N, C-alpha and C positions, 0 to 999 in steps of 0.2 A: 249648229246645236248638236246635232247628232252626227259625229264625225266617224272616220272609219274605225277609230279605236275607242274604247270605252273611256270617258273622262275621269279623270281621277277626282277623288272627293275634295270638295272646297274645304278651306280652312280659313278661320277669320284671321286678318292680317292687321286689323285696326287695333290700336292700343290708346286708351284714354290718356291724355296729357293733363297735369295739374294746371288749375286755372284759379289761382287765388284772386284775381280780380273780378271773378264772376259772382255777384251777389247770388244770382239762382241757385248756383251749385254749392256755395259755401254758407249760404244763409238758411236755405231750406233742406230739411232732413230727406233722405231717399224716398221715405214714404209718402211725403207730401208730393214731392216731385213725380212720384209713380201715378198719384190721384190726378195730377195736372196732365200728364201724358195720356191717362185713360179717358179723361174729358175731351182733350183735343182728338184722340184716335177715334173714340167711341166704340160701339158694338156695331156690328153689321154682317153682310153676308157679301162675299166676293166672287166672282167668276174667275176661274184661272184658265186660258185658253192660248193657243198659238196665234200670234199675230207678226207678220214681217219677220218669220223665222226666230222669234222671241216668244218666252212666256209673258203674258201680260195679265193684269186685273182689271176688272170693271166691276162697279157696285151692282149687287143683284138688285132687279126691280120687282121681284116675285119671291121673296125669301119663304112664304108658305109653302110653295109648291115643291113636291118631291120628284116630279116626273120631268121631262123633257118640254112639254107641252107649255107649260106655264114659264118657261126660262127661255122660249126662243125670242122674246122680244128684248131680253135682257142685252143679248150680245148680237142681234140680228142674224140668228143662225137659222137656216131654213130647217124645215121639217125633215125627220131622218129618212122620209120618202123621197125626198128631192136628190138629185145626183149633186156629188159634192162641188161646192163652189157656187151652186145656181142660186141666184137671188140673194145671195148674202148681202146685206146692207152695211159694207163696209164703211160708208162715209159718216153714218151714224155711229160707228165704232169710233172712228177718228176722232169726232167732236167730242165724244164722251171720255177718250183717253187723254184728253187736253182739257178736261173740265175744272172749273174753280175748285170743285171739292177735293178733287186728286191733287192740285197743286197746294192745297191748303195742307194736308197731311204731309205731303212731300216737303213743303217748308220746314216744319218739325224735324223731319229727319236728316236734313241738310245742313242744320245749325251749326253743329261741330262734332266730332268723334265721340266725345263724351255723352251728350244727349242723344246721338244716334244709337249708342250702344245700350243705354238705359231704356230707351223708349221702343226701339223695333221689336223687342219681345212682346210688348204690350199689344201690337198690331196682330201678331199671331195668336196670342192667347184668347184675345177676345172676339176675333173674327171667324165665321163659318166660311171654309172655302169649298166652292163648287167645281166639280170637274164634269164635263160632259163628253169626253171622247177619250180613247186609250192613249192618244200621244201625250196629251198633256198630263196627265197623272203619272205616265211612265217617266217622263224626263224631269217632273218636278223635283224629285229628291236629289237627281244629278245637279240641278241648278241651285241648290240650296246650301248654305252653310249649315253643318250639324247642329249647331247651337240654335238656330232658326227652327229645324225640324222638331227639336225637342221642345219649343215653346208652342208648337201647333197642338191645339186640343180637338177642333172640331172640323169634320171633312164629311161633304156629302158627294156621292158619286153616281152617276146615272150612265147605263150603257144599254144599248139597244142590241137585240139578238134577232137572227134569221134563222128560220129551219129551212135546209134547202135539201130535200129528198131525204136520205137517211142521215144526213150530217146538219150540224147546228154549228153556225159561224157567229161571231161577233161582229156587230157593225163597226167599222173603222171610225166613221163619222169625222172624217177629216174635211171639214167644209173650207179650210183654209189651205188646201193642197196646193193652190196655185203658188203659193208663198213657202212651201214647206218642202224640204227635199225628200220627205217620205221616210218609210220604216228601214232601219239600218239595225241588223240583227247584232252586229258587233258591238255596238254601244247600249244595247238593252240588256237588263237584268236577268232576263229569262230567256228559255229556247223559243218560246212563241210569243206573239203579242199578248195573248191572255195569261200566260205565265208570268210576263213581265209587268203587267197590271198589278198582280197580287204579291209579287216581289218587291215592287215599289211601295204598296200598301205597308208592306211588312217593316219597312225602313221608318215608319211613322210610329215610333216607340211610345209616344207620350199622349196618345189620343184618349180624350175623354168620351167623345160621342162620335159614332161613324153611322151613316144610313147609306146603303147601297141600293139602289134600284135597278133590277135587271127586267127589262120588257121585252118579252118575245113578240116580235111583230110578224104579220103574215108574208108568206114569200112572194116574191113579184109574180108568179104565177097565179096566185090566187086574188091577186089585185084587180086581174081583168076578166074574172068569173063572177058568178051570181053571189058568191059568198066572201066577199073582199075582207072580211075579219077574221076569217078562218085561219088558224094557226096550227103548226105542225104539232102533234102530241109529244109531250115530253117525258120520256121513259126513265126508268131508276138508272139506267147507264148514263144517259145524258146528264142528268142532276148531278150525279157522282163526278162527272168528268169536270162539270163547271163549278162545282163546290169545294172540290178536295183543296184546290190552291188557297181558299180562304182559312185554312188552318194555321197559316203563316201569320195572320194578323193578331196584333195584340191590342184588345180595347175590351174594356169592361161593359160597355154600352154598345153594342154592334147589332142594328137592326138590318136584316135582309129583306127586302120587297121585292116578289115576284108576282107577275100576272098569269101564272099557270097554276092549275089544280095540284093537289097533292098527289105524288107519285107512290105513295107508301114507304119512301125512303126513310130510314132512322136518322134523324139530324141531331142527335144528342152530341154526336163526336165533334159538331161543328161549333166555333165560338160564337155564332150569333143566334138571335131569336128571330123567328121567320114571320112575316106578314103576307098574306096572299090576298091581292087586291083584284079588281076587276076594272073594266073600262068605266063603269058607272060609278065606281068609287074613287078612282085614280084621281090625285091632287097634283 
């Protein structure tokens, strides 16, 4: 998926064909058909992640959770403190990717070209997509037809950060690295993985709601001492470097959640409203 050259933008090649013998398409007006599609697809929360070198979806089991803790059971993802790929419950993922619920929606999308083109946008409009690692959100726009990106209205993104000495790094959290070739800068939309995340977010032009949770976690050295919850102090310079790329995002309802105290930085120049949470209040 991430080859040596950047993939070209996808374009739709499907064209609806006249079907005069279809009572569903000829007797029901588009508004009624849209209501039927909405009933079948429903509303919900979907996790987007890498599995067998593909982006796949699983229905979220804990949609109220904004942090990673409540979503680990959704896709069998280990805690961010665990080494990549360790204790990943891939058998559970395999079972759920073949679930009856997924086949039910898939059956609608495979009836014919016309019904696919009419109904697929409903899926993106009515569902909230959750991303829990840098690879999945960065590759997502490259794997989507622009029309589908325009139909996407709701996104949730969680990323873990680590303070290492004077530097702060974003946790890659590629729990599926055994099946994923890794980071390829040539096919990414930014100079660094962090810049690529926000460049990818900027490609989602029709967002209605966006919730981004950044959780600063203790460095490995602090986990083995008496203060395992201690995190590196975030400075104004750190915060500015982290937040400046968010200026590319277009969304009227953009909430940024962070678990560090105010640095005194003026945040009026950014497109989000901020919520500072603690471990006790995190959901």
